[in-house]
C-alpha distance (Angstrom), angle and dihedral (degrees) to the residues before:
residue distance angle dihedral
M1 . . .
A2 3.79 . .
H3 3.76 118.5 .
F4 3.83 103.5 -120.7
E5 3.76 99.3 -168.3
S6 3.75 114.0 70.0
E7 3.79 123.0 -168.9
T8 3.81 88.9 -104.5
A9 3.81 91.4 51.0
Q10 3.81 89.5 51.3
K11 3.79 90.5 49.7
L12 3.84 91.5 50.6
I13 3.80 91.9 47.6
K14 3.80 91.4 50.0
A15 3.82 91.6 47.5
F16 3.83 91.9 51.0
Q17 3.82 90.9 46.9
Q18 3.80 92.6 50.4
F19 3.79 91.0 46.8
R20 3.79 91.1 51.9
K21 3.83 92.3 46.6
T22 3.80 90.9 59.1
G23 3.82 86.6 67.4
W24 3.80 89.8 -148.3
H25 3.80 90.5 148.5
E26 3.83 90.4 58.5
K27 3.80 98.8 44.5
K28 3.78 121.5 112.7
I29 3.79 116.6 -96.1
G30 3.78 111.1 -147.6
G31 3.81 89.3 -26.4
F32 3.82 95.3 -47.4
N33 3.76 126.8 106.6
P34 3.83 112.0 -118.0
S35 3.81 95.2 -100.5
E36 3.82 92.3 50.7
F37 3.80 90.2 48.2
R38 3.81 92.0 50.3
V39 3.83 91.2 51.2
L40 3.82 92.8 47.3
A41 3.81 93.3 46.6
L42 3.81 91.8 48.5
I43 3.81 92.7 49.5
Q44 3.81 90.5 46.7
R45 3.81 92.8 52.7
A46 3.80 91.2 46.6
N47 3.81 92.4 48.6
E48 3.82 90.8 48.7
N49 3.81 87.5 56.3
C50 3.83 91.9 46.0
I51 3.81 90.6 -112.0
E52 3.78 117.8 143.5
M53 3.79 114.1 -138.6
K54 3.79 127.2 -147.4
V55 3.80 127.3 -168.5
S56 3.81 91.2 -104.9
E57 3.82 91.8 53.7
I58 3.80 92.8 47.4
S59 3.80 88.4 48.7
Q60 3.81 92.5 51.9
K61 3.79 95.3 45.9
L62 3.82 94.5 47.5
K63 3.81 93.7 38.7
V64 3.81 94.7 -127.4
T65 3.79 130.5 119.7
P66 3.82 121.0 -87.7
P67 3.85 91.6 -117.7
T68 3.82 88.9 56.1
V69 3.81 90.7 51.1
T70 3.81 90.8 46.7
Q71 3.83 90.8 53.7
I72 3.81 91.3 50.6
I73 3.81 91.8 46.2
N74 3.82 91.1 49.5
V75 3.81 90.2 55.8
L76 3.81 93.5 45.1
E77 3.81 91.5 46.8
K78 3.81 92.0 49.0
D79 3.82 88.4 51.6
G80 3.83 90.3 51.3
F81 3.81 97.5 -113.6
I82 3.78 100.0 114.2
E83 3.77 137.2 25.0
R84 3.76 134.5 -154.8
T85 3.79 120.3 -136.7
I86 3.80 120.2 -166.8
N87 3.81 116.4 -140.3
P88 3.83 106.3 -123.4
E89 3.83 91.3 -147.2
D90 3.81 94.1 50.2
R91 3.79 112.9 24.1
R92 3.81 90.4 -168.1
A93 3.82 90.8 62.7
V94 3.79 108.8 86.0
K95 3.80 117.9 -176.7
I96 3.81 117.0 -147.9
S97 3.80 118.2 -151.5
L98 3.78 139.8 160.9
T99 3.77 121.4 -100.1
E100 3.80 118.3 -136.6
A101 3.82 88.6 -97.1
G102 3.80 89.4 48.1
L103 3.78 91.7 52.3
E104 3.82 92.0 49.5
E105 3.82 93.5 47.3
T106 3.81 92.9 45.1
E107 3.82 90.2 51.8
R108 3.81 90.4 48.6
A109 3.83 92.0 48.1
R110 3.82 92.3 46.7
K111 3.79 89.8 51.3
A112 3.83 91.3 50.4
F113 3.82 90.3 47.8
S114 3.79 91.4 49.5
E115 3.82 92.4 47.3
T116 3.80 89.6 56.9
F117 3.79 90.2 59.6
L118 3.79 93.1 41.2
G119 3.81 86.1 55.5
L120 3.79 89.5 51.8
I121 3.82 90.0 51.8
D122 3.81 89.5 50.7
Y123 3.82 89.1 49.9
L124 3.82 97.3 46.4
G125 3.79 100.3 28.4
E126 3.79 126.8 -123.2
E127 3.81 97.1 -79.0
E128 3.80 97.0 49.0
S129 3.82 90.3 43.1
N130 3.80 90.1 55.8
Q131 3.82 90.9 46.3
L132 3.80 90.1 50.1
A133 3.81 92.0 49.9
E134 3.81 91.6 49.7
L135 3.80 91.8 47.4
L136 3.81 92.0 48.9
F137 3.82 90.4 51.0
R138 3.80 88.6 51.8
V139 3.82 91.8 47.1
H140 3.81 89.3 52.0
E141 3.80 90.6 48.5
Y142 3.81 90.8 49.8
F143 3.81 94.1 50.4
N144 3.82 90.7 46.9
Q145 3.82 89.6 53.2
V146 3.81 92.4 47.8
E147 3.80 91.2 47.8
N148 3.81 92.9 50.4
Q149 3.83 95.9 50.7
């Protein structure tokens, strides 16, 4: 019987497990949980490009259900970071935009998020950081191919 788990496979498995255990993907970003940050950043980019966002569009772009987006928006609205505006011509169309406080906090959170990765670049160096990015893109591509078989 062939031995399926090589030393390299074991090393990769351990590395992925350690990476997951750090919980970095669940940590707060500038005081926001990751899903709140993703919604705020998406709305900010849309607003910068003069694009009005609706719950359904946010849901599609972030690949989450509309009820999930609505829950996140309710929290962010309660905290004063976003506002809903009803279209007078179509009362079902609700535009979501950042308040001034929301814009400031999103900028602050984006800066904190960016500084984390700038710190990683300082730690690894430019060359290894680029190699890591390329490898992670390839890992993502591989898992997408495996998933779609």
